[in-house]
N, C-alpha and C positions, 0 to 999 in steps of 0.2 A: 452222707450221702441225699442232696435230693430231687425229689421226679416236679414237674409237672403235666398237671393232668389241663388242655386247652377249655373246656365250658368244663358245669357238672351234668356227671355218669351215675348211671343207678351206684347206690352205696355198695354196694357189693364190691365190685368193684378197689373205692378209695379204701374199702376195711381191707383186699388182697394185699396190695399196694404197703398202709397201714403196721400190720400183722409180719410184714418186712422189711421192716425195721426202719426206711426209706421217712424221712422230709417227703410230706407230701403240698406243693400251689395248687388247689383250682380258680380257676379265668372269677374272674369275680362276675361277668356281663353275661347278659343272658346272651347278648348277639358277638358274633367271634371275632378275637381280638385280632387287627390289620396287623399288616409285616409285620408295621415299630416294632407296635408294642408285643407278639410279639416275640421276637427276638428277645428285643427288654425285659418282660416279663421269664424271658429264659434261660436270662443271663446266668455262666454256672453250676445251672443242670448234669447228671445224667443222664438222662432219659430223660423224655415226653411222648406225653396218649393221645394222639393226635385225632383228630374229626378231619372226614372228610373238605368240613373247607377250611381249610387249615394248608398250606402248596410252602413242601419243605422241598427249597434245590440246589444251587448250588452256593448259591450265595450265602440263605439260611442259613447252612451248619461250616458256610467257612464265617459267617459270628455268634455264631459258639462250640468255638474247636471242644468243648468240656462233654460234648452232650455224647457218649457213648450207641443210644436206641431210643429209636424213633418206631412206637406201636401206632397202629396204626384203627379206634376201633371202626372197623368199616370190611367189605367183602374185594373194593375197589380198594388201588392205591393210586387211581390217576394223576393224583393231589401230589403224589410224595416223587423225585425223580429218585431212584434205586438204583442209578448210576454213575447218577453225583455221590449219594448214601457209600454205593463199594466201594469206591475209592478209598474218600475216608475214616474207612472200618466204621462205620456203623450200621447197626445188625435193621435193619426193617420188618416188621409183622404185621400181619392182618385175622382180620378172624371169620375164616371163611365153616361153612359149615351149619355154625349155629344159628344161623340164618336162612338161610334154602328152604325150611316147607312155611315158614312165613310167612317171605315174602311170593313162591307159591300159593299160596291161601290169597292175598289181595290181588295178585297181575286177576286169576280168576275175579273176585269182587269186582275190579277194572270190567273185565271179559262182560261181565255178566249185568253188571250194574250202563255200560255202553251202551249193550245192547237192544235192551229193555226197556232207558232209558224212566231208570231209576232215578238217576239225577232232577232230569227237568219233573217229571211229576212231580216228586215231592215237593216241590218250590213251588207252583201248579198249583199243591193244596194247605198250603201254607202262604200265599197273594194273595188267598178263599175262592180260585179259583175252578175250583169243583161243584160243578153245581150237578149234576148227576153221572152215572154209565152209557157212555158213548162209545156204539160201534166199532168210531173210527178216530177213537181219543184213542193216542201215544201206541198208535200202534210199534215196535220194537223188529227187527232178528232177531232169527230161530236159530240156537246156538248147540242145541239136538240136531249129531247127525251130519255138521257142517266137518267145513275144513278148514283143520288150525298148520300154521306154517308157524314151530319156533327157529326165529333165528339164536341160538349156537343153546345149541343140549348139549350145556354141566350140567350143573349140581342141579341148579334153578329148573336150568329148560326144562330137564328128565322128575325135575319134581310137579311141573305146571302139565309133562304130557301126560307124569301118572292121575290126573283129577280125567284130567278129558278121558279117557278111555270108561266114567261114567257117562258123557255123556252120547257116546256112542262116536264117538267124533274122527273121521283118516285127517291120520298125522306124516306132516309131512317135514322134517328139519333141515337146515346148511346148517353149515362147523366149519373150519376150516380142516380140518381130517372127517372122515366116515367117524364112527360112534363104530366100534365092535363089534360083530353083529348079535350076539347074545345082547347082543344092549339096544337095537332095533326090533331085535327077537322078541321080547324082555315088556318096551312096548309099543310097539305096532308099529313102526316110528322109519321112513321111508324117503334115504335120505336125494336133494336134491339140488341142482347149485340156484344159486338166492334167486336170481333169475325167475327162472320154472317156480320157484312156488312162492315165487309174489305173485304171478298171471294162479298159480292157481288155488292162491288160497282165501279163504275167508272170513278170515285174521288172521291177523298175522302179531304176535306178538317178539318182544326184545329181550335176549338173555347172553351180549359177549358183552364187555370191558372198555368202558373206552383207551383207545391202542391212535396214534396213527392210522394205521391201517381201518378201522372201522367210523372215523371221524367223520361224521357227516355220511355215515354210509346208506343213511334212508335217504338221495334226494326228491330231485322233480323229475329223475329219469327213476328211478324208484317207482318210486309216488305213482307215477301213469302210468306203470306194468302191473296195478293192481289192481283186483276185482273192481269193475263201477259198481260201492256198497258192501267192501270190507272194509272191518276195520283196525285198525292200527293199537299195539299195544306199549309202553316201553316205560316197564322198574328199573333200566341196566342201568345208561346214565344220555344226559339228557342233548350232551351233545352229538350220541349220534344215529339224530336226527335234526336234518338241515329244517329251521324251525318255519322259517322263511316258505323253504316249498310245503312245506305240510297251512299252514296259515289258505297258502291260494287252495291247494284240495281238497278242505272242509269245508271255504267257504263256494267254492265248486259245485256241490256235494259228493265230487265226485272217492272220494268215503261217505261214508256213513255214519260214521265216530271215528274221536282217537281218543282212551282213555289212561294220560300221563302222570306217572311219578316223580318224573324227573326232567327236569323242562333247563333251555339251553335261547337266556337269563337264566342264573336259578338264584336265588327267584327270581319271576319274572316283576316289573312293574304291574301298576293293577291297573294301567292303562293300558298293556300289552293286548294287540289286535288279537292271538291267540284265546281271548277270556271271552272275546265277547262273537267267538265264533261259538250257535249254544248248543255242537252238537262236540263238544269235548265236555270232559270235564277233566278240569285239570285235581292232583291234593298232594302236599309239602313234604315229595320224595317221606311217606313216610308206611314203604313195604315191609318193612322190619322192625314197625312199631307197637312189637305187643311188649306185656312189664316182663315175660320172662325174656322175650327175648334181648331185649334191648338188654337186661340186667345179665342174661350168658355174653351176652356181647362184649359186658363188660372187663366183665371177671377173667374169658382168654384174655381182654386187648391188657387185662394187667397180670396175667401170667407169666404172661410171652416179657411181656416190660419186667419185669424182675426173673424169670428166668434167666433170660443174656445179659442183663445185667452182672449175677452169679457165676455168668461161664459156661450156660446149661446152654444147651440145642433150647432152644424154642417151643412152643407145641405149635405155635404156624408162620415159618418166617420166613422170608426172600428168597434173602439172601446169609443165610447162616455158615450155608461149604464156599461162598468164594471169601468171602471177609477173610473166611480162616487160613484156606486156603493161600491166600495173599498173604496169611502170618503179621 
């Protein structure tokens, strides 16, 4: 049986598929396949190991009647129409947990880099602009003792909060529902509605999935409620933030700065106005990009695919029970 992989991934993932006896076809391009290329490439395949760049919806599924499993090498799944997959008996899998700590580390890399103007200062050195020590040169914002607002206290949000304890920060959070009291006490985190969190936080960091409810969750109104001089960090999904409103807030210096590992659109065109804001750091969606973590993600995605095709419950599936309840 043939399975496809929609881009070159760490070798461990390919090995798992090959050792299970599948014929593995890997998309040869460095860029994702177009919609039409994906359908042609996946014809006859029983399984697909996909990335967040591939949109799997009803139209694609109807063009691929042999497809039984879609295993996304990501914790997010906004690129997959899970309801359409379930209706057609297609199992959907994701790779949570394995990227939690690495993503939390990178969130802190952005927090510190934006607050202390690390990229601006390093660029000045490379341009030969470092003349002497300056008492007013590249003054930044203190992180220690600040208030950290976490929007979405799931696995990654909690990992970010644990790291904040070393900076003596006050931690507030918002979510669809409050976390159990033991988690709040362990993290010393206080629940607040979103509007209150925005007005009280020196740093706001986003860790929510992209859903209809969270699309443009942070827009012009929410940005206006943030403290003057606050920081916004996003390692979730770009469309959680209204990009145009963010550009306006950065240009007006209502925000100190922003650290974005995800954008809307993604990738950003080189001439996008967001990239002309000196107080923003944009990275190319690399929060989980450590050698160990990406290898684990590839391995788990492959394990999910193999298990589901064997009729076994995958380690991490979104709709296994629903598909089997339908019979």
